[in-house]
N, CA, C and O atoms as CSV, one atom per row, in Angstrom:
chain,resi,resn,atom,element,x,y,z
A,1,MET,N,N,15.582,21.792,-4.683
A,1,MET,CA,C,17.729,22.218,-4.232
A,1,MET,C,C,17.920,20.921,-3.478
A,1,MET,O,O,17.235,20.152,-2.803
A,2,LYS,N,N,19.490,21.062,-4.013
A,2,LYS,CA,C,20.070,19.901,-3.627
A,2,LYS,C,C,21.062,19.474,-2.846
A,2,LYS,O,O,22.245,19.709,-2.603
A,3,LYS,N,N,19.458,18.180,-2.271
A,3,LYS,CA,C,20.388,17.368,-1.086
A,3,LYS,C,C,21.383,16.595,-1.204
A,3,LYS,O,O,21.515,16.114,-2.329
A,4,ARG,N,N,22.334,16.227,-0.232
A,4,ARG,CA,C,23.473,15.169,-0.713
A,4,ARG,C,C,23.253,13.836,0.257
A,4,ARG,O,O,23.310,13.916,1.484
A,5,CYS,N,N,22.934,12.314,-0.628
A,5,CYS,CA,C,22.583,11.029,0.551
A,5,CYS,C,C,23.538,11.366,1.866
A,5,CYS,O,O,24.479,12.109,1.589
A,6,PRO,N,N,23.468,11.017,3.013
A,6,PRO,CA,C,24.108,11.205,4.177
A,6,PRO,C,C,24.816,9.896,4.028
A,6,PRO,O,O,25.801,9.880,4.766
A,7,CYS,N,N,24.660,8.697,3.282
A,7,CYS,CA,C,25.896,7.205,3.003
A,7,CYS,C,C,26.798,7.518,2.109
A,7,CYS,O,O,27.957,7.672,2.493
A,8,CYS,N,N,26.515,7.658,0.928
A,8,CYS,CA,C,27.746,8.051,-0.028
A,8,CYS,C,C,27.369,9.515,-0.830
A,8,CYS,O,O,27.832,9.595,-1.968
A,9,SER,N,N,26.862,10.253,-0.519
A,9,SER,CA,C,26.636,12.158,-0.883
A,9,SER,C,C,26.676,11.984,-2.192
A,9,SER,O,O,27.342,12.528,-3.073
A,10,ARG,N,N,25.674,10.945,-2.202
A,10,ARG,CA,C,24.590,11.179,-4.142
A,10,ARG,C,C,23.945,12.776,-3.901
A,10,ARG,O,O,23.338,13.063,-2.870
A,11,GLU,N,N,24.145,13.608,-4.853
A,11,GLU,CA,C,22.422,14.561,-4.872
A,11,GLU,C,C,21.776,13.964,-5.295
A,11,GLU,O,O,21.951,12.948,-5.967
A,12,TYR,N,N,20.510,14.693,-4.858
A,12,TYR,CA,C,19.330,14.334,-4.879
A,12,TYR,C,C,18.703,15.650,-4.723
A,12,TYR,O,O,19.242,16.668,-4.288
A,13,TYR,N,N,17.113,15.456,-5.263
A,13,TYR,CA,C,16.252,16.638,-4.459
A,13,TYR,C,C,15.473,16.868,-3.955
A,13,TYR,O,O,14.698,17.822,-4.026
A,14,GLY,N,N,15.524,16.058,-3.361
A,14,GLY,CA,C,13.982,15.760,-2.213
A,14,GLY,C,C,13.279,15.589,-2.457
A,14,GLY,O,O,12.422,16.178,-1.798
A,15,ARG,N,N,12.664,14.589,-3.691
A,15,ARG,CA,C,11.328,13.898,-3.735
A,15,ARG,C,C,11.732,12.078,-3.432
A,15,ARG,O,O,10.950,11.135,-3.558
A,16,GLU,N,N,13.366,12.021,-2.958
A,16,GLU,CA,C,13.437,10.305,-3.070
A,16,GLU,C,C,13.325,9.781,-1.703
A,16,GLU,O,O,14.173,10.144,-0.888
A,17,ILE,N,N,12.460,9.034,-1.367
A,17,ILE,CA,C,12.391,8.524,-0.199
A,17,ILE,C,C,13.701,7.603,0.335
A,17,ILE,O,O,14.034,7.815,1.501
A,18,TYR,N,N,14.492,6.572,-0.441
A,18,TYR,CA,C,15.743,6.299,-0.557
A,18,TYR,C,C,16.585,6.349,-1.657
A,18,TYR,O,O,16.213,6.671,-2.785
A,19,CYS,N,N,18.064,5.939,-1.251
A,19,CYS,CA,C,19.042,6.971,-2.004
A,19,CYS,C,C,19.086,5.590,-3.405
A,19,CYS,O,O,19.481,4.433,-3.265
A,20,THR,N,N,18.683,6.071,-4.336
A,20,THR,CA,C,18.509,4.886,-5.803
A,20,THR,C,C,20.164,4.125,-5.863
A,20,THR,O,O,20.619,3.088,-6.347
A,21,ARG,N,N,20.626,5.094,-5.213
A,21,ARG,CA,C,22.200,4.477,-5.354
A,21,ARG,C,C,22.902,3.660,-3.844
A,21,ARG,O,O,23.725,2.758,-4.005
A,22,CYS,N,N,22.627,3.938,-2.930
A,22,CYS,CA,C,23.146,3.104,-1.507
A,22,CYS,C,C,21.819,2.220,-0.719
A,22,CYS,O,O,21.969,1.206,-0.037
A,23,GLY,N,N,20.789,2.763,-0.958
A,23,GLY,CA,C,19.758,2.700,-0.632
A,23,GLY,C,C,18.816,3.411,0.916
A,23,GLY,O,O,17.638,3.565,1.235
A,24,VAL,N,N,20.196,3.683,1.540
A,24,VAL,CA,C,20.379,4.083,2.830
A,24,VAL,C,C,18.603,5.215,2.609
A,24,VAL,O,O,18.541,6.027,1.686
A,25,PRO,N,N,17.664,5.067,3.375
A,25,PRO,CA,C,17.259,6.484,4.387
A,25,PRO,C,C,17.423,7.450,3.429
A,25,PRO,O,O,18.436,7.154,2.795
A,26,LEU,N,N,16.688,8.957,2.799
A,26,LEU,CA,C,17.204,9.535,2.820
A,26,LEU,C,C,16.764,10.338,3.940
A,26,LEU,O,O,17.593,11.181,4.282
A,27,GLU,N,N,15.895,10.317,4.478
A,27,GLU,CA,C,15.370,11.464,6.193
A,27,GLU,C,C,15.260,9.995,6.888
A,27,GLU,O,O,14.410,9.127,6.694
A,28,ARG,N,N,16.442,9.988,7.800
A,28,ARG,CA,C,16.090,9.682,8.551
A,28,ARG,C,C,15.605,10.843,9.871
A,28,ARG,O,O,15.896,11.987,10.220
A,29,LYS,N,N,14.529,9.527,10.386
A,29,LYS,CA,C,13.878,10.384,11.887
A,29,LYS,C,C,14.153,9.939,12.908
A,29,LYS,O,O,14.314,8.719,12.913
A,30,LYS,N,N,14.344,10.719,14.285
A,30,LYS,CA,C,14.213,9.900,15.647
A,30,LYS,C,C,12.676,10.054,15.841
A,30,LYS,O,O,11.675,10.698,15.528
A,31,VAL,N,N,13.194,8.983,16.597
A,31,VAL,CA,C,11.898,8.165,16.669
A,31,VAL,C,C,11.706,7.550,18.213
A,31,VAL,O,O,12.339,6.624,18.720
A,32,TYR,N,N,10.756,8.263,18.735
A,32,TYR,CA,C,10.708,7.372,19.939
A,32,TYR,C,C,9.197,6.427,20.401
A,32,TYR,O,O,8.049,6.555,19.975
A,33,ILE,N,N,9.537,5.855,21.018
A,33,ILE,CA,C,9.118,4.370,21.122
A,33,ILE,C,C,8.052,4.467,22.654
A,33,ILE,O,O,8.717,4.551,23.686
A,34,ALA,N,N,6.625,4.461,22.829
A,34,ALA,CA,C,5.849,4.888,23.498
A,34,ALA,C,C,4.949,3.928,24.143
A,34,ALA,O,O,3.841,4.137,23.650
A,35,GLY,N,N,4.879,3.044,24.941
A,35,GLY,CA,C,3.734,2.199,24.962
A,35,GLY,C,C,3.978,1.502,26.812
A,35,GLY,O,O,4.817,1.939,27.600
A,36,ARG,N,N,2.995,0.375,27.094
A,36,ARG,CA,C,3.343,0.253,28.227
A,36,ARG,C,C,3.906,-0.744,28.657
A,36,ARG,O,O,3.800,-1.907,28.269
A,37,ILE,N,N,4.780,-0.139,29.814
A,37,ILE,CA,C,5.968,-0.687,30.419
A,37,ILE,C,C,5.649,-1.144,31.923
A,37,ILE,O,O,5.792,-2.274,32.392
A,38,THR,N,N,5.158,0.069,32.596
A,38,THR,CA,C,4.747,-1.406,34.384
A,38,THR,C,C,4.150,-2.149,34.117
A,38,THR,O,O,3.314,-1.907,33.247
A,39,GLY,N,N,4.200,-3.125,34.544
A,39,GLY,CA,C,3.831,-4.591,34.987
A,39,GLY,C,C,3.347,-5.512,33.690
A,39,GLY,O,O,2.808,-6.593,33.929
A,40,ASP,N,N,3.546,-5.069,32.280
A,40,ASP,CA,C,4.006,-6.226,31.337
A,40,ASP,C,C,5.602,-6.255,31.657
A,40,ASP,O,O,6.410,-5.327,31.679
A,41,PRO,N,N,5.808,-7.931,31.949
A,41,PRO,CA,C,6.816,-8.212,32.177
A,41,PRO,C,C,7.501,-8.970,30.704
A,41,PRO,O,O,8.431,-9.769,30.816
A,42,ASP,N,N,6.968,-8.641,29.467
A,42,ASP,CA,C,7.894,-8.673,28.228
A,42,ASP,C,C,7.979,-7.677,27.857
A,42,ASP,O,O,8.054,-7.740,26.630
A,43,TYR,N,N,8.044,-6.058,28.414
A,43,TYR,CA,C,8.164,-5.026,28.261
A,43,TYR,C,C,9.479,-4.784,26.911
A,43,TYR,O,O,9.464,-4.296,25.781
A,44,ARG,N,N,10.634,-5.492,27.881
A,44,ARG,CA,C,11.731,-5.159,26.970
A,44,ARG,C,C,11.947,-5.931,25.413
A,44,ARG,O,O,12.715,-5.535,24.536
A,45,GLN,N,N,11.238,-6.881,25.360
A,45,GLN,CA,C,11.602,-7.653,23.939
A,45,GLN,C,C,10.307,-7.257,23.462
A,45,GLN,O,O,10.041,-8.158,22.666
A,46,LYS,N,N,9.274,-6.403,23.464
A,46,LYS,CA,C,8.565,-5.610,23.149
A,46,LYS,C,C,8.981,-4.279,22.367
A,46,LYS,O,O,8.542,-3.732,21.355
A,47,PHE,N,N,9.698,-4.077,22.988
A,47,PHE,CA,C,10.385,-2.399,22.478
A,47,PHE,C,C,11.090,-2.867,21.838
A,47,PHE,O,O,10.783,-2.648,20.666
A,48,GLU,N,N,12.352,-3.718,21.977
A,48,GLU,CA,C,13.395,-4.112,21.254
A,48,GLU,C,C,13.014,-4.032,19.937
A,48,GLU,O,O,13.540,-3.347,19.060
A,49,ALA,N,N,11.655,-5.097,19.805
A,49,ALA,CA,C,11.274,-5.177,18.250
A,49,ALA,C,C,10.928,-4.625,17.350
A,49,ALA,O,O,11.247,-4.947,16.206
A,50,ALA,N,N,10.069,-3.498,17.691
A,50,ALA,CA,C,10.049,-2.309,18.032
A,50,ALA,C,C,11.023,-1.472,17.441
A,50,ALA,O,O,10.772,-1.267,16.254
A,51,ALA,N,N,11.953,-0.968,17.816
A,51,ALA,CA,C,13.256,-0.631,17.679
A,51,ALA,C,C,14.295,-1.538,16.716
A,51,ALA,O,O,15.224,-0.876,16.254
A,52,ASN,N,N,14.276,-2.575,16.449
A,52,ASN,CA,C,14.486,-2.755,15.366
A,52,ASN,C,C,14.436,-2.848,13.764
A,52,ASN,O,O,15.177,-3.030,12.798
A,53,ARG,N,N,13.108,-2.611,14.090
A,53,ARG,CA,C,12.213,-2.731,12.934
A,53,ARG,C,C,12.748,-0.999,12.878
A,53,ARG,O,O,13.629,-0.754,12.054
A,54,LEU,N,N,12.385,-0.196,13.471
A,54,LEU,CA,C,13.049,1.127,13.081
A,54,LEU,C,C,14.474,1.424,12.862
A,54,LEU,O,O,14.796,2.392,12.173
A,55,THR,N,N,15.096,0.874,13.248
A,55,THR,CA,C,16.398,0.527,12.761
A,55,THR,C,C,16.561,-0.072,11.287
A,55,THR,O,O,17.001,0.693,10.429
A,56,ASP,N,N,16.265,-1.273,10.961
A,56,ASP,CA,C,15.652,-2.073,9.845
A,56,ASP,C,C,15.367,-1.020,8.650
A,56,ASP,O,O,15.533,-1.292,7.461
A,57,THR,N,N,14.870,0.342,9.192
A,57,THR,CA,C,14.101,0.915,8.280
A,57,THR,C,C,14.734,2.175,8.125
A,57,THR,O,O,14.123,3.058,7.522
A,58,GLY,N,N,15.786,2.373,8.547
A,58,GLY,CA,C,16.319,3.427,8.798
A,58,GLY,C,C,16.777,4.630,9.732
A,58,GLY,O,O,17.677,5.460,9.596
A,59,HIS,N,N,15.602,4.373,10.969
A,59,HIS,CA,C,15.606,5.494,11.426
A,59,HIS,C,C,16.436,5.331,13.090
A,59,HIS,O,O,17.339,4.543,13.374
A,60,ILE,N,N,16.013,5.987,13.668
A,60,ILE,CA,C,17.007,6.141,14.993
A,60,ILE,C,C,16.476,5.731,15.723
A,60,ILE,O,O,15.564,6.556,15.667
A,61,PRO,N,N,16.052,4.808,16.816
A,61,PRO,CA,C,14.652,4.445,18.165
A,61,PRO,C,C,15.128,5.747,18.945
A,61,PRO,O,O,15.946,6.573,18.541
A,62,LEU,N,N,14.431,5.750,20.160
A,62,LEU,CA,C,14.560,6.392,20.951
A,62,LEU,C,C,14.034,5.174,21.953
A,62,LEU,O,O,12.922,4.668,21.800
A,63,ASN,N,N,14.834,4.817,22.857
A,63,ASN,CA,C,13.898,3.636,23.542
A,63,ASN,C,C,13.704,3.743,24.808
A,63,ASN,O,O,14.741,3.388,25.368
A,64,PRO,N,N,12.876,4.062,25.592
A,64,PRO,CA,C,12.454,4.120,27.180
A,64,PRO,C,C,13.030,2.660,27.914
A,64,PRO,O,O,13.476,2.631,29.061
A,65,ALA,N,N,12.913,1.316,26.899
A,65,ALA,CA,C,12.861,0.745,27.985
A,65,ALA,C,C,14.101,0.037,28.169
A,65,ALA,O,O,14.100,-1.165,28.431
A,66,ASN,N,N,15.777,1.100,27.977
A,66,ASN,CA,C,16.767,0.559,27.690
A,66,ASN,C,C,16.831,1.220,29.373
A,66,ASN,O,O,17.875,0.893,29.938
A,67,LEU,N,N,15.922,2.046,30.192
A,67,LEU,CA,C,16.259,2.910,30.941
A,67,LEU,C,C,17.454,2.113,32.353
A,67,LEU,O,O,17.195,0.931,32.576
A,68,PRO,N,N,18.233,2.518,32.913
A,68,PRO,CA,C,18.617,1.371,34.216
A,68,PRO,C,C,16.677,1.130,34.975
A,68,PRO,O,O,15.674,1.286,34.279
A,69,GLU,N,N,16.656,0.795,36.271
A,69,GLU,CA,C,15.821,0.333,36.721
A,69,GLU,C,C,15.929,0.668,38.316
A,69,GLU,O,O,16.936,0.513,39.007
A,70,GLY,N,N,14.702,1.146,38.729
A,70,GLY,CA,C,15.467,1.859,40.182
A,70,GLY,C,C,14.655,3.587,40.469
A,70,GLY,O,O,14.219,4.057,41.520
A,71,LEU,N,N,14.693,4.077,39.340
A,71,LEU,CA,C,14.371,5.681,39.367
A,71,LEU,C,C,12.428,5.112,39.731
A,71,LEU,O,O,11.748,4.088,39.680
A,72,SER,N,N,12.278,6.571,40.083
A,72,SER,CA,C,10.738,7.110,41.072
A,72,SER,C,C,10.340,7.307,39.847
A,72,SER,O,O,11.190,7.164,38.968
A,73,ARG,N,N,9.097,7.646,39.497
A,73,ARG,CA,C,8.175,7.520,38.093
A,73,ARG,C,C,8.297,8.557,37.250
A,73,ARG,O,O,8.240,8.744,36.034
A,74,ALA,N,N,8.594,9.568,38.837
A,74,ALA,CA,C,8.950,11.372,37.888
A,74,ALA,C,C,9.796,10.842,36.896
A,74,ALA,O,O,9.643,10.714,35.682
A,75,ASP,N,N,11.215,10.407,38.069
A,75,ASP,CA,C,12.102,10.509,37.114
A,75,ASP,C,C,12.101,9.705,36.156
A,75,ASP,O,O,13.194,9.847,35.609
A,76,TYR,N,N,11.325,8.696,35.461
A,76,TYR,CA,C,11.484,8.053,34.453
A,76,TYR,C,C,10.803,8.985,33.233
A,76,TYR,O,O,11.047,8.907,32.028
A,77,MET,N,N,9.771,9.992,33.995
A,77,MET,CA,C,9.157,10.513,33.133
A,77,MET,C,C,9.704,12.059,32.820
A,77,MET,O,O,9.124,12.919,32.158
A,78,ARG,N,N,10.625,12.126,33.302
A,78,ARG,CA,C,11.918,13.699,33.031
A,78,ARG,C,C,12.228,13.207,32.134
A,78,ARG,O,O,12.009,13.862,31.115
A,79,ILE,N,N,12.752,12.125,31.981
A,79,ILE,CA,C,14.039,11.574,31.282
A,79,ILE,C,C,13.216,11.101,29.856
A,79,ILE,O,O,13.664,10.905,28.726
A,80,CYS,N,N,11.644,10.991,30.459
A,80,CYS,CA,C,11.088,10.475,28.467
A,80,CYS,C,C,10.230,11.536,28.113
A,80,CYS,O,O,9.183,11.326,27.500
A,81,THR,N,N,10.647,12.812,28.500
A,81,THR,CA,C,10.389,13.943,28.429
A,81,THR,C,C,10.983,14.434,27.779
A,81,THR,O,O,10.568,15.243,26.950
A,82,ALA,N,N,12.545,13.999,27.992
A,82,ALA,CA,C,13.443,14.615,26.686
A,82,ALA,C,C,13.754,14.313,25.465
A,82,ALA,O,O,14.117,14.834,24.411
A,83,MET,N,N,13.256,12.342,26.381
A,83,MET,CA,C,13.299,12.154,24.622
A,83,MET,C,C,12.556,12.470,23.549
A,83,MET,O,O,12.754,12.733,22.362
A,84,LEU,N,N,11.348,12.339,24.530
A,84,LEU,CA,C,9.992,12.371,23.734
A,84,LEU,C,C,10.137,14.121,22.781
A,84,LEU,O,O,9.736,14.128,21.617
A,85,GLU,N,N,10.558,15.102,23.226
A,85,GLU,CA,C,10.818,16.196,22.876
A,85,GLU,C,C,12.382,16.712,21.884
A,85,GLU,O,O,12.653,17.790,21.356
A,86,THR,N,N,13.071,15.560,21.945
A,86,THR,CA,C,13.893,15.442,20.601
A,86,THR,C,C,13.414,15.116,19.915
A,86,THR,O,O,13.548,15.694,18.836
A,87,ALA,N,N,12.353,13.777,20.010
A,87,ALA,CA,C,12.050,13.106,18.472
A,87,ALA,C,C,11.653,13.783,17.629
A,87,ALA,O,O,11.223,14.911,17.869
A,88,ASP,N,N,11.693,13.300,16.500
A,88,ASP,CA,C,10.773,14.222,15.107
A,88,ASP,C,C,9.700,13.068,15.201
A,88,ASP,O,O,8.724,13.523,14.604
A,89,GLU,N,N,9.479,12.156,15.526
A,89,GLU,CA,C,8.069,11.339,15.214
A,89,GLU,C,C,8.062,10.704,16.702
A,89,GLU,O,O,9.010,10.661,17.485
A,90,VAL,N,N,6.728,10.215,16.890
A,90,VAL,CA,C,6.151,9.403,18.403
A,90,VAL,C,C,5.303,7.812,17.402
A,90,VAL,O,O,4.375,7.649,16.610
A,91,LEU,N,N,6.390,6.930,18.122
A,91,LEU,CA,C,5.469,5.774,17.655
A,91,LEU,C,C,4.870,4.625,18.611
A,91,LEU,O,O,5.338,3.495,18.746
A,92,PHE,N,N,3.732,5.162,19.244
A,92,PHE,CA,C,2.865,4.511,19.998
A,92,PHE,C,C,2.320,2.867,19.468
A,92,PHE,O,O,1.709,2.648,18.421
A,93,LEU,N,N,2.692,1.923,20.406
A,93,LEU,CA,C,2.263,0.593,20.589
A,93,LEU,C,C,1.296,0.201,20.359
A,93,LEU,O,O,0.689,1.132,19.830
A,94,PRO,N,N,0.388,-1.038,20.428
A,94,PRO,CA,C,-0.463,-1.428,20.525
A,94,PRO,C,C,-1.159,-1.037,21.735
A,94,PRO,O,O,-2.168,-0.336,21.654
A,95,ASP,N,N,-0.586,-1.537,23.144
A,95,ASP,CA,C,-1.268,-1.383,24.386
A,95,ASP,C,C,-0.381,-0.190,24.859
A,95,ASP,O,O,0.478,-0.360,25.725
A,96,TRP,N,N,-0.630,1.149,24.212
A,96,TRP,CA,C,-0.240,2.600,24.749
A,96,TRP,C,C,-1.395,3.033,25.654
A,96,TRP,O,O,-1.391,3.871,26.556
A,97,GLN,N,N,-2.138,2.453,25.310
A,97,GLN,CA,C,-3.947,2.820,25.696
A,97,GLN,C,C,-3.334,2.361,27.500
A,97,GLN,O,O,-3.072,3.244,28.317
A,98,ASP,N,N,-3.255,1.421,27.701
A,98,ASP,CA,C,-3.031,0.788,29.098
A,98,ASP,C,C,-1.441,1.079,30.108
A,98,ASP,O,O,-0.855,0.338,30.897
A,99,SER,N,N,-1.143,2.498,29.629
A,99,SER,CA,C,-0.498,3.242,30.484
A,99,SER,C,C,-0.414,4.326,30.934
A,99,SER,O,O,-0.815,5.234,30.206
A,100,ARG,N,N,0.027,4.619,32.036
A,100,ARG,CA,C,-1.036,6.284,32.214
A,100,ARG,C,C,0.579,6.926,31.586
A,100,ARG,O,O,0.560,8.094,31.197
A,101,GLY,N,N,1.411,6.447,31.535
A,101,GLY,CA,C,2.532,7.488,31.319
A,101,GLY,C,C,2.653,7.636,29.189
A,101,GLY,O,O,2.873,8.651,28.529
A,102,ALA,N,N,2.484,6.655,28.852
A,102,ALA,CA,C,2.139,6.910,27.251
A,102,ALA,C,C,0.817,7.583,26.740
A,102,ALA,O,O,0.815,8.022,25.590
A,103,SER,N,N,-0.355,7.698,27.550
A,103,SER,CA,C,-1.504,8.653,27.123
A,103,SER,C,C,-0.670,10.144,27.891
A,103,SER,O,O,-0.770,11.263,27.388
A,104,LEU,N,N,-0.110,9.942,28.788
A,104,LEU,CA,C,0.438,11.690,28.485
A,104,LEU,C,C,1.018,12.021,27.903
A,104,LEU,O,O,1.176,13.214,27.644
A,105,GLU,N,N,2.002,10.445,27.111
A,105,GLU,CA,C,2.654,11.127,25.945
A,105,GLU,C,C,1.746,11.563,25.023
A,105,GLU,O,O,1.644,12.726,24.633
A,106,MET,N,N,1.236,10.843,24.752
A,106,MET,CA,C,-0.045,11.021,23.560
A,106,MET,C,C,-0.865,11.986,23.618
A,106,MET,O,O,-0.830,12.593,22.548
A,107,GLN,N,N,-1.892,12.621,24.636
A,107,GLN,CA,C,-2.234,13.930,25.237
A,107,GLN,C,C,-0.660,15.281,24.561
A,107,GLN,O,O,-0.983,16.354,24.053
A,108,TRP,N,N,0.375,15.006,24.674
A,108,TRP,CA,C,1.610,15.779,24.963
A,108,TRP,C,C,1.744,15.812,23.358
A,108,TRP,O,O,1.973,16.896,22.819
A,109,CYS,N,N,1.638,14.913,22.765
A,109,CYS,CA,C,1.603,14.969,21.116
A,109,CYS,C,C,0.740,15.699,20.946
A,109,CYS,O,O,0.946,16.857,20.585
A,110,LEU,N,N,-0.350,15.256,21.143
A,110,LEU,CA,C,-1.723,16.485,20.369
A,110,LEU,C,C,-2.013,17.701,20.895
A,110,LEU,O,O,-2.829,18.442,20.347
A,111,TYR,N,N,-1.558,17.935,21.689
A,111,TYR,CA,C,-1.502,19.274,21.930
A,111,TYR,C,C,-0.196,20.045,21.344
A,111,TYR,O,O,-0.333,21.232,21.047
A,112,ILE,N,N,0.988,19.454,21.178
A,112,ILE,CA,C,2.036,20.535,20.667
A,112,ILE,C,C,2.285,19.990,18.773
A,112,ILE,O,O,3.033,20.527,17.956
A,113,GLY,N,N,1.558,19.040,18.605
A,113,GLY,CA,C,1.446,19.275,17.167
A,113,GLY,C,C,2.094,17.495,16.447
A,113,GLY,O,O,2.043,16.861,15.393
A,114,LYS,N,N,2.567,17.377,17.615
A,114,LYS,CA,C,3.688,16.026,17.196
A,114,LYS,C,C,3.334,14.751,17.006
A,114,LYS,O,O,2.725,13.849,17.581
A,115,PRO,N,N,4.359,15.137,15.247
A,115,PRO,CA,C,3.838,13.576,14.179
A,115,PRO,C,C,3.768,12.609,15.418
A,115,PRO,O,O,4.356,12.758,16.489
A,116,PHE,N,N,2.706,11.321,14.951
A,116,PHE,CA,C,2.867,10.067,15.669
A,116,PHE,C,C,2.520,9.469,15.449
A,116,PHE,O,O,1.438,9.940,15.097
A,117,HIS,N,N,2.437,7.751,15.170
A,117,HIS,CA,C,1.957,6.454,14.539
A,117,HIS,C,C,1.429,5.825,15.378
A,117,HIS,O,O,2.098,5.641,16.395
A,118,CYS,N,N,0.225,5.316,15.330
A,118,CYS,CA,C,-0.249,4.068,16.655
A,118,CYS,C,C,-0.277,2.459,15.742
A,118,CYS,O,O,-0.513,2.251,14.552
A,119,GLY,N,N,0.007,1.665,16.666
A,119,GLY,CA,C,0.317,0.542,16.192
A,119,GLY,C,C,1.456,-0.016,15.486
A,119,GLY,O,O,2.351,0.661,15.991
A,120,GLU,N,N,1.994,-0.740,14.716
A,120,GLU,CA,C,3.174,-1.095,14.079
A,120,GLU,C,C,3.908,-0.026,13.504
A,120,GLU,O,O,3.459,1.046,13.908
A,121,TRP,N,N,4.934,0.115,12.660
A,121,TRP,CA,C,5.772,0.922,12.262
A,121,TRP,C,C,5.885,0.863,10.627
A,121,TRP,O,O,6.674,1.599,10.036
């Protein structure tokens, strides 16, 4: 079955990863970034670096570090759960095991079968 590149509309058959005409990834994924935020003074930079890597490879990062400050822990988890549900895949940063929230997100991925990667993208 033929598909079309989202950038240049070139037809392809689904076996290609990048468009041979414009170089755009043919299958853009929404990727949720999971990792330690609470207690990490450098969390914004860490999450932003991961988001930039995802963007550079043609994907759409869903970055919980961009949420406003001042919400309750329950509010953050409600928002993050919606982002997690929306994502095609999850990227767990190296420190995810040090986070109660990211540990819950990992358990959720395992339970429902959501694809994930641990470490760098």
